[in-house]
N, CA, C, O and the ligand as a Tripos MOL2 file, in Angstrom:
@<TRIPOS>MOLECULE
protein
  269   267    68     0     0
PROTEIN
NO_CHARGES

@<TRIPOS>ATOM
      1 N         -13.4020    6.9370  -21.4470 N.3       1 MET1
      2 CA        -12.0050    6.6040  -21.7240 C.3       1 MET1
      3 C         -11.3670    5.9850  -20.4820 C.2       1 MET1
      4 O         -11.4690    6.5300  -19.3830 O.2       1 MET1
      5 N         -10.7230    4.8650  -20.6670 N.am      2 VAL2
      6 CA        -10.0730    4.1840  -19.5520 C.3       2 VAL2
      7 C          -8.6470    4.6960  -19.4070 C.2       2 VAL2
      8 O          -7.8730    4.6960  -20.3640 O.2       2 VAL2
      9 N          -8.3180    5.1260  -18.2160 N.am      3 LYS3
     10 CA         -6.9740    5.6170  -17.9380 C.3       3 LYS3
     11 C          -6.0100    4.4370  -17.8600 C.2       3 LYS3
     12 O          -6.2760    3.4710  -17.1450 O.2       3 LYS3
     13 N          -4.8980    4.5020  -18.5840 N.am      4 PRO4
     14 CA         -3.9700    3.3690  -18.5190 C.3       4 PRO4
     15 C          -3.3340    3.2470  -17.1420 C.2       4 PRO4
     16 O          -3.0770    4.2490  -16.4750 O.2       4 PRO4
     17 N          -3.0870    2.0310  -16.7300 N.am      5 ARG5
     18 CA         -2.4900    1.7940  -15.4250 C.3       5 ARG5
     19 C          -0.9900    2.0400  -15.4880 C.2       5 ARG5
     20 O          -0.3380    1.7360  -16.4860 O.2       5 ARG5
     21 N          -0.4630    2.5860  -14.4260 N.am      6 VAL6
     22 CA          0.9830    2.7890  -14.3420 C.3       6 VAL6
     23 C           1.6070    1.4570  -13.9470 C.2       6 VAL6
     24 O           1.2770    0.9040  -12.8980 O.2       6 VAL6
     25 N           2.5090    0.9360  -14.7830 N.am      7 PRO7
     26 CA          3.1410   -0.3170  -14.3790 C.3       7 PRO7
     27 C           4.2030   -0.0750  -13.3090 C.2       7 PRO7
     28 O           4.9930    0.8630  -13.4130 O.2       7 PRO7
     29 N           4.2180   -0.9130  -12.2950 N.am      8 PHE8
     30 CA          5.2150   -0.7470  -11.2440 C.3       8 PHE8
     31 C           5.6510   -2.1100  -10.7400 C.2       8 PHE8
     32 O           4.9220   -3.0980  -10.8340 O.2       8 PHE8
     33 N           6.8620   -2.1320  -10.2030 N.am      9 GLU9
     34 CA          7.4100   -3.3700   -9.6670 C.3       9 GLU9
     35 C           8.0660   -3.1080   -8.3190 C.2       9 GLU9
     36 O           8.3080   -1.9630   -7.9390 O.2       9 GLU9
     37 N           8.3460   -4.1870   -7.6120 N.am     10 LEU10
     38 CA          9.0140   -4.0860   -6.3230 C.3      10 LEU10
     39 C          10.3380   -3.3360   -6.4820 C.2      10 LEU10
     40 O          11.0600   -3.5360   -7.4590 O.2      10 LEU10
     41 N          10.6450   -2.4840   -5.5270 N.am     11 ASN11
     42 CA         11.8900   -1.6900   -5.4760 C.3      11 ASN11
     43 C          11.9350   -0.5170   -6.4470 C.2      11 ASN11
     44 O          12.9460    0.1800   -6.5280 O.2      11 ASN11
     45 N          10.8660   -0.2930   -7.1740 N.am     12 ASP12
     46 CA         10.8040    0.8940   -8.0350 C.3      12 ASP12
     47 C          10.7330    2.1640   -7.1740 C.2      12 ASP12
     48 O          10.2160    2.1490   -6.0570 O.2      12 ASP12
     49 N          11.2620    3.2490   -7.7200 N.am     13 ILE13
     50 CA         11.1080    4.5610   -7.0780 C.3      13 ILE13
     51 C           9.9670    5.2630   -7.8030 C.2      13 ILE13
     52 O           9.9970    5.4210   -9.0230 O.2      13 ILE13
     53 N           8.9670    5.6810   -7.0440 N.am     14 VAL14
     54 CA          7.7840    6.2650   -7.6640 C.3      14 VAL14
     55 C           7.4950    7.6620   -7.1130 C.2      14 VAL14
     56 O           7.9180    8.0260   -6.0160 O.2      14 VAL14
     57 N           6.7590    8.4240   -7.9160 N.am     15 GLU15
     58 CA          6.2830    9.7340   -7.4950 C.3      15 GLU15
     59 C           4.7840    9.6020   -7.2980 C.2      15 GLU15
     60 O           4.0900    8.9980   -8.1160 O.2      15 GLU15
     61 N           4.2840   10.1770   -6.1910 N.am     16 MET16
     62 CA          2.8550   10.1120   -5.9210 C.3      16 MET16
     63 C           2.1970   11.4370   -6.3050 C.2      16 MET16
     64 O           2.8760   12.4410   -6.5190 O.2      16 MET16
     65 N           0.8810   11.4250   -6.3890 N.am     17 LYS17
     66 CA          0.1740   12.6620   -6.7430 C.3      17 LYS17
     67 C           0.3490   13.7100   -5.6620 C.2      17 LYS17
     68 O           0.3510   14.9090   -5.9380 O.2      17 LYS17
     69 N           0.4970   13.2470   -4.4260 N.am     18 LYS18
     70 CA          0.6650   14.1560   -3.2950 C.3      18 LYS18
     71 C           2.0080   13.8710   -2.6360 C.2      18 LYS18
     72 O           2.3160   12.7180   -2.3320 O.2      18 LYS18
     73 N           2.8080   14.9090   -2.4120 N.am     19 ALA19
     74 CA          4.0990   14.7210   -1.7540 C.3      19 ALA19
     75 C           3.9000   14.4210   -0.2740 C.2      19 ALA19
     76 O           2.8730   14.7750    0.3040 O.2      19 ALA19
     77 N           4.8700   13.7770    0.3290 N.am     20 HIS20
     78 CA          4.8400   13.5300    1.7640 C.3      20 HIS20
     79 C           4.9940   14.8690    2.4940 C.2      20 HIS20
     80 O           5.6630   15.7610    1.9720 O.2      20 HIS20
     81 N           4.4030   15.0410    3.6740 N.am     21 PRO21
     82 CA          4.5470   16.3070    4.4080 C.3      21 PRO21
     83 C           6.0030   16.7270    4.6510 C.2      21 PRO21
     84 O           6.2610   17.9070    4.8900 O.2      21 PRO21
     85 N           6.9510   15.8000    4.5970 N.am     22 CYS22
     86 CA          8.3650   16.1630    4.7990 C.3      22 CYS22
     87 C           8.9320   16.8790    3.5820 C.2      22 CYS22
     88 O          10.0630   17.3620    3.6280 O.2      22 CYS22
     89 N           8.1680   16.9570    2.4940 N.am     23 GLY23
     90 CA          8.6010   17.7010    1.3190 C.3      23 GLY23
     91 C           9.1530   16.8330    0.1930 C.2      23 GLY23
     92 O           9.4080   17.3160   -0.9100 O.2      23 GLY23
     93 N           9.3340   15.5460    0.4870 N.am     24 THR24
     94 CA          9.8680   14.6320   -0.5240 C.3      24 THR24
     95 C           8.7320   13.9790   -1.3000 C.2      24 THR24
     96 O           7.7070   13.6080   -0.7290 O.2      24 THR24
     97 N           8.9260   13.8440   -2.5950 N.am     25 ASN25
     98 CA          7.9300   13.0840   -3.3600 C.3      25 ASN25
     99 C           8.6070   11.9750   -4.1590 C.2      25 ASN25
    100 O           8.3990   11.8200   -5.3620 O.2      25 ASN25
    101 N           9.4240   11.2120   -3.4370 N.am     26 GLN26
    102 CA         10.0200   10.0110   -4.0110 C.3      26 GLN26
    103 C           9.8300    8.8930   -3.0080 C.2      26 GLN26
    104 O          10.2180    8.9990   -1.8440 O.2      26 GLN26
    105 N           9.2260    7.8230   -3.4840 N.am     27 TRP27
    106 CA          8.9090    6.6980   -2.6200 C.3      27 TRP27
    107 C           9.4520    5.4190   -3.2370 C.2      27 TRP27
    108 O           9.4700    5.2620   -4.4580 O.2      27 TRP27
    109 N           9.8940    4.5130   -2.3810 N.am     28 LYS28
    110 CA         10.3590    3.2210   -2.8750 C.3      28 LYS28
    111 C           9.3310    2.1640   -2.5110 C.2      28 LYS28
    112 O           8.8400    2.1230   -1.3830 O.2      28 LYS28
    113 N           9.0110    1.3110   -3.4740 N.am     29 ILE29
    114 CA          8.0750    0.2160   -3.2100 C.3      29 ILE29
    115 C           8.8430   -0.8880   -2.4900 C.2      29 ILE29
    116 O           9.7390   -1.5040   -3.0680 O.2      29 ILE29
    117 N           8.4920   -1.1380   -1.2310 N.am     30 ILE30
    118 CA          9.2490   -2.1200   -0.4610 C.3      30 ILE30
    119 C           8.4640   -3.4010   -0.2010 C.2      30 ILE30
    120 O           9.0260   -4.3780    0.2950 O.2      30 ILE30
    121 N           7.1850   -3.4100   -0.5240 N.am     31 ARG31
    122 CA          6.4110   -4.6370   -0.3660 C.3      31 ARG31
    123 C           5.2690   -4.6300   -1.3530 C.2      31 ARG31
    124 O           4.5710   -3.6270   -1.5000 O.2      31 ARG31
    125 N           5.0790   -5.7320   -2.0220 N.am     32 MET32
    126 CA          3.9580   -5.8370   -2.9530 C.3      32 MET32
    127 C           3.1600   -7.0880   -2.6320 C.2      32 MET32
    128 O           3.7070   -8.1820   -2.4950 O.2      32 MET32
    129 N           1.8740   -6.9010   -2.5170 N.am     33 GLY33
    130 CA          0.9680   -8.0090   -2.2670 C.3      33 GLY33
    131 C          -0.4220   -7.4790   -2.5160 C.2      33 GLY33
    132 O          -0.6220   -6.6710   -3.4230 O.2      33 GLY33
    133 N          -1.3860   -7.9170   -1.7290 N.am     34 ALA34
    134 CA         -2.7150   -7.3200   -1.8160 C.3      34 ALA34
    135 C          -2.6030   -5.8600   -1.3840 C.2      34 ALA34
    136 O          -3.3330   -4.9890   -1.8590 O.2      34 ALA34
    137 N          -1.6590   -5.6220   -0.4630 N.am     35 ASP35
    138 CA         -1.3390   -4.2660   -0.0450 C.3      35 ASP35
    139 C           0.0540   -3.9030   -0.5470 C.2      35 ASP35
    140 O           0.9190   -4.7590   -0.7310 O.2      35 ASP35
    141 N           0.2390   -2.6100   -0.7600 N.am     36 ILE36
    142 CA          1.5240   -2.0990   -1.2130 C.3      36 ILE36
    143 C           2.1300   -1.2770   -0.0850 C.2      36 ILE36
    144 O           1.4570   -0.4270    0.4990 O.2      36 ILE36
    145 N           3.3860   -1.5240    0.2210 N.am     37 ARG37
    146 CA          4.0590   -0.6800    1.2100 C.3      37 ARG37
    147 C           5.1280    0.1480    0.5130 C.2      37 ARG37
    148 O           5.9750   -0.3780   -0.2090 O.2      37 ARG37
    149 N           5.0680    1.4570    0.7460 N.am     38 ILE38
    150 CA          6.0610    2.3430    0.1490 C.3      38 ILE38
    151 C           6.7950    3.0860    1.2570 C.2      38 ILE38
    152 O           6.2400    3.3500    2.3230 O.2      38 ILE38
    153 N           8.0460    3.4140    0.9840 N.am     39 LYS39
    154 CA          8.8690    4.1030    1.9600 C.3      39 LYS39
    155 C           9.3010    5.4440    1.4020 C.2      39 LYS39
    156 O           9.7910    5.5250    0.2760 O.2      39 LYS39
    157 N           9.1210    6.4940    2.1860 N.am     40 CYS40
    158 CA          9.5320    7.8400    1.7790 C.3      40 CYS40
    159 C          11.0540    7.9080    1.7110 C.2      40 CYS40
    160 O          11.7350    7.5240    2.6610 O.2      40 CYS40
    161 N          11.5860    8.3920    0.6000 N.am     41 MET41
    162 CA         13.0360    8.4640    0.4280 C.3      41 MET41
    163 C          13.6330    9.6080    1.2520 C.2      41 MET41
    164 O          14.8430    9.6540    1.4770 O.2      41 MET41
    165 N          12.7810   10.5250    1.6960 N.am     42 GLY42
    166 CA         13.2750   11.6600    2.4570 C.3      42 GLY42
    167 C          13.4330   11.3490    3.9360 C.2      42 GLY42
    168 O          14.4670   11.6590    4.5260 O.2      42 GLY42
    169 N          12.4240   10.7420    4.5380 N.am     43 CYS43
    170 CA         12.4310   10.5570    5.9900 C.3      43 CYS43
    171 C          12.2740    9.1060    6.4180 C.2      43 CYS43
    172 O          12.2170    8.8130    7.6120 O.2      43 CYS43
    173 N          12.2020    8.1900    5.4420 N.am     44 SER44
    174 CA         12.1030    6.7480    5.7130 C.3      44 SER44
    175 C          10.7830    6.3070    6.3440 C.2      44 SER44
    176 O          10.6420    5.1570    6.7590 O.2      44 SER44
    177 N           9.8320    7.2130    6.4150 N.am     45 HIS45
    178 CA          8.5080    6.8480    6.9050 C.3      45 HIS45
    179 C           7.8630    5.9080    5.8940 C.2      45 HIS45
    180 O           7.9470    6.1540    4.6910 O.2      45 HIS45
    181 N           7.2260    4.8470    6.3520 N.am     46 SER46
    182 CA          6.5950    3.9450    5.3920 C.3      46 SER46
    183 C           5.0830    3.9170    5.5570 C.2      46 SER46
    184 O           4.5530    4.0760    6.6560 O.2      46 SER46
    185 N           4.4100    3.7110    4.4400 N.am     47 VAL47
    186 CA          2.9570    3.7380    4.3890 C.3      47 VAL47
    187 C           2.4750    2.4820    3.6800 C.2      47 VAL47
    188 O           3.0530    2.0800    2.6700 O.2      47 VAL47
    189 N           1.4310    1.8640    4.1930 N.am     48 MET48
    190 CA          0.8550    0.7070    3.5250 C.3      48 MET48
    191 C          -0.5630    1.0460    3.0840 C.2      48 MET48
    192 O          -1.3220    1.6740    3.8220 O.2      48 MET48
    193 N          -0.9070    0.6250    1.8830 N.am     49 MET49
    194 CA         -2.2560    0.8940    1.3760 C.3      49 MET49
    195 C          -2.6660   -0.2150    0.4230 C.2      49 MET49
    196 O          -1.8140   -0.8890   -0.1560 O.2      49 MET49
    197 N          -3.9790   -0.4070    0.2560 N.am     50 PRO50
    198 CA         -4.4400   -1.4190   -0.6950 C.3      50 PRO50
    199 C          -3.9430   -1.0850   -2.0990 C.2      50 PRO50
    200 O          -3.7790    0.0830   -2.4530 O.2      50 PRO50
    201 N          -3.7100   -2.1210   -2.8850 N.am     51 ARG51
    202 CA         -3.2020   -1.9570   -4.2480 C.3      51 ARG51
    203 C          -4.0680   -1.0030   -5.0760 C.2      51 ARG51
    204 O          -3.5400   -0.1980   -5.8430 O.2      51 ARG51
    205 N          -5.3840   -1.0890   -4.9260 N.am     52 SER52
    206 CA         -6.2880   -0.2400   -5.7170 C.3      52 SER52
    207 C          -6.1180    1.2320   -5.3570 C.2      52 SER52
    208 O          -6.2110    2.1070   -6.2180 O.2      52 SER52
    209 N          -5.8690    1.4930   -4.0790 N.am     53 GLU53
    210 CA         -5.6590    2.8640   -3.6310 C.3      53 GLU53
    211 C          -4.3110    3.3790   -4.1390 C.2      53 GLU53
    212 O          -4.1970    4.5220   -4.5810 O.2      53 GLU53
    213 N          -3.2950    2.5210   -4.0690 N.am     54 PHE54
    214 CA         -1.9680    2.9020   -4.5690 C.3      54 PHE54
    215 C          -2.0390    3.2600   -6.0440 C.2      54 PHE54
    216 O          -1.4430    4.2410   -6.4900 O.2      54 PHE54
    217 N          -2.7740    2.4510   -6.7920 N.am     55 GLN55
    218 CA         -2.9120    2.6690   -8.2310 C.3      55 GLN55
    219 C          -3.5290    4.0400   -8.5280 C.2      55 GLN55
    220 O          -3.2280    4.6700   -9.5410 O.2      55 GLN55
    221 N          -4.3900    4.4770   -7.6270 N.am     56 LYS56
    222 CA         -5.0310    5.7860   -7.8080 C.3      56 LYS56
    223 C          -4.0990    6.9210   -7.4380 C.2      56 LYS56
    224 O          -4.1760    8.0070   -8.0130 O.2      56 LYS56
    225 N          -3.2140    6.6760   -6.4760 N.am     57 LYS57
    226 CA         -2.3720    7.7520   -5.9350 C.3      57 LYS57
    227 C          -1.0320    7.9010   -6.6310 C.2      57 LYS57
    228 O          -0.3880    8.9440   -6.5150 O.2      57 LYS57
    229 N          -0.6020    6.8740   -7.3520 N.am     58 ILE58
    230 CA          0.6920    6.9440   -8.0130 C.3      58 ILE58
    231 C           0.6200    7.8940   -9.1970 C.2      58 ILE58
    232 O          -0.3700    7.9140   -9.9280 O.2      58 ILE58
    233 N           1.6800    8.6840   -9.3840 N.am     59 LYS59
    234 CA          1.7200    9.5980  -10.5220 C.3      59 LYS59
    235 C           2.5800    8.9940  -11.6330 C.2      59 LYS59
    236 O           2.1470    8.8780  -12.7800 O.2      59 LYS59
    237 N           3.7790    8.6210  -11.2750 N.am     60 ARG60
    238 CA          4.6440    7.9840  -12.2590 C.3      60 ARG60
    239 C           5.7780    7.2290  -11.5790 C.2      60 ARG60
    240 O           6.0780    7.4340  -10.4030 O.2      60 ARG60
    241 N           6.3950    6.3510  -12.3580 N.am     61 VAL61
    242 CA          7.5830    5.6400  -11.8760 C.3      61 VAL61
    243 C           8.7940    6.4480  -12.2850 C.2      61 VAL61
    244 O           8.9630    6.7580  -13.4650 O.2      61 VAL61
    245 N           9.6300    6.7900  -11.3380 N.am     62 ILE62
    246 CA         10.8290    7.5670  -11.6350 C.3      62 ILE62
    247 C          11.9620    6.6450  -12.0810 C.2      62 ILE62
    248 O          12.6650    6.9250  -13.0520 O.2      62 ILE62
    249 N          12.1240    5.5420  -11.3520 N.am     63 ASP63
    250 CA         13.2280    4.6210  -11.6190 C.3      63 ASP63
    251 C          12.7640    3.1850  -11.5140 C.2      63 ASP63
    252 O          12.2140    2.7740  -10.4930 O.2      63 ASP63
    253 N          12.9840    2.4200  -12.5730 N.am     64 HIS64
    254 CA         12.6850    0.9970  -12.4730 C.3      64 HIS64
    255 C          13.8730    0.2940  -11.8120 C.2      64 HIS64
    256 O          15.0330    0.5890  -12.0990 O.2      64 HIS64
    257 N          13.5530   -0.6240  -10.9370 N.am     65 ALA65
    258 CA         14.5930   -1.2670  -10.1340 C.3      65 ALA65
    259 C          15.6330   -2.0090  -10.9580 C.2      65 ALA65
    260 O          16.8030   -2.0500  -10.5790 O.2      65 ALA65
    261 N          15.2290   -2.5910  -12.0700 N.am     66 ASP66
    262 CA         16.1710   -3.4340  -12.8270 C.3      66 ASP66
    263 C          16.8110   -2.6870  -14.0070 C.2      66 ASP66
    264 O          17.1860   -3.3010  -15.0060 O.2      66 ASP66
    265 N          16.9280   -1.4000  -13.8880 N.am     67 GLU67
    266 CA         17.5880   -0.6320  -14.9460 C.3      67 GLU67
    267 C          18.8730    0.0010  -14.4340 C.2      67 GLU67
    268 O          19.5660    0.6860  -15.1860 O.2      67 GLU67
    269 ZN          8.8100   11.8320    4.1790 Zn       68 ZN68
@<TRIPOS>BOND
     1     1     2 1
     2     2     3 1
     3     3     4 2
     4     3     5 am
     5     5     6 1
     6     6     7 1
     7     7     8 2
     8     7     9 am
     9     9    10 1
    10    10    11 1
    11    11    12 2
    12    11    13 am
    13    13    14 1
    14    14    15 1
    15    15    16 2
    16    15    17 am
    17    17    18 1
    18    18    19 1
    19    19    20 2
    20    19    21 am
    21    21    22 1
    22    22    23 1
    23    23    24 2
    24    23    25 am
    25    25    26 1
    26    26    27 1
    27    27    28 2
    28    27    29 am
    29    29    30 1
    30    30    31 1
    31    31    32 2
    32    31    33 am
    33    33    34 1
    34    34    35 1
    35    35    36 2
    36    35    37 am
    37    37    38 1
    38    38    39 1
    39    39    40 2
    40    39    41 am
    41    41    42 1
    42    42    43 1
    43    43    44 2
    44    43    45 am
    45    45    46 1
    46    46    47 1
    47    47    48 2
    48    47    49 am
    49    49    50 1
    50    50    51 1
    51    51    52 2
    52    51    53 am
    53    53    54 1
    54    54    55 1
    55    55    56 2
    56    55    57 am
    57    57    58 1
    58    58    59 1
    59    59    60 2
    60    59    61 am
    61    61    62 1
    62    62    63 1
    63    63    64 2
    64    63    65 am
    65    65    66 1
    66    66    67 1
    67    67    68 2
    68    67    69 am
    69    69    70 1
    70    70    71 1
    71    71    72 2
    72    71    73 am
    73    73    74 1
    74    74    75 1
    75    75    76 2
    76    75    77 am
    77    77    78 1
    78    78    79 1
    79    79    80 2
    80    79    81 am
    81    81    82 1
    82    82    83 1
    83    83    84 2
    84    83    85 am
    85    85    86 1
    86    86    87 1
    87    87    88 2
    88    87    89 am
    89    89    90 1
    90    90    91 1
    91    91    92 2
    92    91    93 am
    93    93    94 1
    94    94    95 1
    95    95    96 2
    96    95    97 am
    97    97    98 1
    98    98    99 1
    99    99   100 2
   100    99   101 am
   101   101   102 1
   102   102   103 1
   103   103   104 2
   104   103   105 am
   105   105   106 1
   106   106   107 1
   107   107   108 2
   108   107   109 am
   109   109   110 1
   110   110   111 1
   111   111   112 2
   112   111   113 am
   113   113   114 1
   114   114   115 1
   115   115   116 2
   116   115   117 am
   117   117   118 1
   118   118   119 1
   119   119   120 2
   120   119   121 am
   121   121   122 1
   122   122   123 1
   123   123   124 2
   124   123   125 am
   125   125   126 1
   126   126   127 1
   127   127   128 2
   128   127   129 am
   129   129   130 1
   130   130   131 1
   131   131   132 2
   132   131   133 am
   133   133   134 1
   134   134   135 1
   135   135   136 2
   136   135   137 am
   137   137   138 1
   138   138   139 1
   139   139   140 2
   140   139   141 am
   141   141   142 1
   142   142   143 1
   143   143   144 2
   144   143   145 am
   145   145   146 1
   146   146   147 1
   147   147   148 2
   148   147   149 am
   149   149   150 1
   150   150   151 1
   151   151   152 2
   152   151   153 am
   153   153   154 1
   154   154   155 1
   155   155   156 2
   156   155   157 am
   157   157   158 1
   158   158   159 1
   159   159   160 2
   160   159   161 am
   161   161   162 1
   162   162   163 1
   163   163   164 2
   164   163   165 am
   165   165   166 1
   166   166   167 1
   167   167   168 2
   168   167   169 am
   169   169   170 1
   170   170   171 1
   171   171   172 2
   172   171   173 am
   173   173   174 1
   174   174   175 1
   175   175   176 2
   176   175   177 am
   177   177   178 1
   178   178   179 1
   179   179   180 2
   180   179   181 am
   181   181   182 1
   182   182   183 1
   183   183   184 2
   184   183   185 am
   185   185   186 1
   186   186   187 1
   187   187   188 2
   188   187   189 am
   189   189   190 1
   190   190   191 1
   191   191   192 2
   192   191   193 am
   193   193   194 1
   194   194   195 1
   195   195   196 2
   196   195   197 am
   197   197   198 1
   198   198   199 1
   199   199   200 2
   200   199   201 am
   201   201   202 1
   202   202   203 1
   203   203   204 2
   204   203   205 am
   205   205   206 1
   206   206   207 1
   207   207   208 2
   208   207   209 am
   209   209   210 1
   210   210   211 1
   211   211   212 2
   212   211   213 am
   213   213   214 1
   214   214   215 1
   215   215   216 2
   216   215   217 am
   217   217   218 1
   218   218   219 1
   219   219   220 2
   220   219   221 am
   221   221   222 1
   222   222   223 1
   223   223   224 2
   224   223   225 am
   225   225   226 1
   226   226   227 1
   227   227   228 2
   228   227   229 am
   229   229   230 1
   230   230   231 1
   231   231   232 2
   232   231   233 am
   233   233   234 1
   234   234   235 1
   235   235   236 2
   236   235   237 am
   237   237   238 1
   238   238   239 1
   239   239   240 2
   240   239   241 am
   241   241   242 1
   242   242   243 1
   243   243   244 2
   244   243   245 am
   245   245   246 1
   246   246   247 1
   247   247   248 2
   248   247   249 am
   249   249   250 1
   250   250   251 1
   251   251   252 2
   252   251   253 am
   253   253   254 1
   254   254   255 1
   255   255   256 2
   256   255   257 am
   257   257   258 1
   258   258   259 1
   259   259   260 2
   260   259   261 am
   261   261   262 1
   262   262   263 1
   263   263   264 2
   264   263   265 am
   265   265   266 1
   266   266   267 1
   267   267   268 2
@<TRIPOS>SUBSTRUCTURE
     1 MET1         2 RESIDUE 1 A MET
     2 VAL2         6 RESIDUE 1 A VAL
     3 LYS3        10 RESIDUE 1 A LYS
     4 PRO4        14 RESIDUE 1 A PRO
     5 ARG5        18 RESIDUE 1 A ARG
     6 VAL6        22 RESIDUE 1 A VAL
     7 PRO7        26 RESIDUE 1 A PRO
     8 PHE8        30 RESIDUE 1 A PHE
     9 GLU9        34 RESIDUE 1 A GLU
    10 LEU10       38 RESIDUE 1 A LEU
    11 ASN11       42 RESIDUE 1 A ASN
    12 ASP12       46 RESIDUE 1 A ASP
    13 ILE13       50 RESIDUE 1 A ILE
    14 VAL14       54 RESIDUE 1 A VAL
    15 GLU15       58 RESIDUE 1 A GLU
    16 MET16       62 RESIDUE 1 A MET
    17 LYS17       66 RESIDUE 1 A LYS
    18 LYS18       70 RESIDUE 1 A LYS
    19 ALA19       74 RESIDUE 1 A ALA
    20 HIS20       78 RESIDUE 1 A HIS
    21 PRO21       82 RESIDUE 1 A PRO
    22 CYS22       86 RESIDUE 1 A CYS
    23 GLY23       90 RESIDUE 1 A GLY
    24 THR24       94 RESIDUE 1 A THR
    25 ASN25       98 RESIDUE 1 A ASN
    26 GLN26      102 RESIDUE 1 A GLN
    27 TRP27      106 RESIDUE 1 A TRP
    28 LYS28      110 RESIDUE 1 A LYS
    29 ILE29      114 RESIDUE 1 A ILE
    30 ILE30      118 RESIDUE 1 A ILE
    31 ARG31      122 RESIDUE 1 A ARG
    32 MET32      126 RESIDUE 1 A MET
    33 GLY33      130 RESIDUE 1 A GLY
    34 ALA34      134 RESIDUE 1 A ALA
    35 ASP35      138 RESIDUE 1 A ASP
    36 ILE36      142 RESIDUE 1 A ILE
    37 ARG37      146 RESIDUE 1 A ARG
    38 ILE38      150 RESIDUE 1 A ILE
    39 LYS39      154 RESIDUE 1 A LYS
    40 CYS40      158 RESIDUE 1 A CYS
    41 MET41      162 RESIDUE 1 A MET
    42 GLY42      166 RESIDUE 1 A GLY
    43 CYS43      170 RESIDUE 1 A CYS
    44 SER44      174 RESIDUE 1 A SER
    45 HIS45      178 RESIDUE 1 A HIS
    46 SER46      182 RESIDUE 1 A SER
    47 VAL47      186 RESIDUE 1 A VAL
    48 MET48      190 RESIDUE 1 A MET
    49 MET49      194 RESIDUE 1 A MET
    50 PRO50      198 RESIDUE 1 A PRO
    51 ARG51      202 RESIDUE 1 A ARG
    52 SER52      206 RESIDUE 1 A SER
    53 GLU53      210 RESIDUE 1 A GLU
    54 PHE54      214 RESIDUE 1 A PHE
    55 GLN55      218 RESIDUE 1 A GLN
    56 LYS56      222 RESIDUE 1 A LYS
    57 LYS57      226 RESIDUE 1 A LYS
    58 ILE58      230 RESIDUE 1 A ILE
    59 LYS59      234 RESIDUE 1 A LYS
    60 ARG60      238 RESIDUE 1 A ARG
    61 VAL61      242 RESIDUE 1 A VAL
    62 ILE62      246 RESIDUE 1 A ILE
    63 ASP63      250 RESIDUE 1 A ASP
    64 HIS64      254 RESIDUE 1 A HIS
    65 ALA65      258 RESIDUE 1 A ALA
    66 ASP66      262 RESIDUE 1 A ASP
    67 GLU67      266 RESIDUE 1 A GLU
    68 ZN68       269 GROUP 0 **** ****
């Protein structure tokens, strides 16, 4: 069974499978390309990772940017 991909867009607020050590599990997508950069909403720390890795680590989209 193929797991459906979570659709995401730039500026979306997402929840990851693992919370940031600061205790927050809300991240904003601030850059999209071959790599994805997300920023922790709690402490503003940002992390960059390959798109394939991000796709594995994302749990769900909390807020779509254009809603
Ligand atoms: Zn944090």
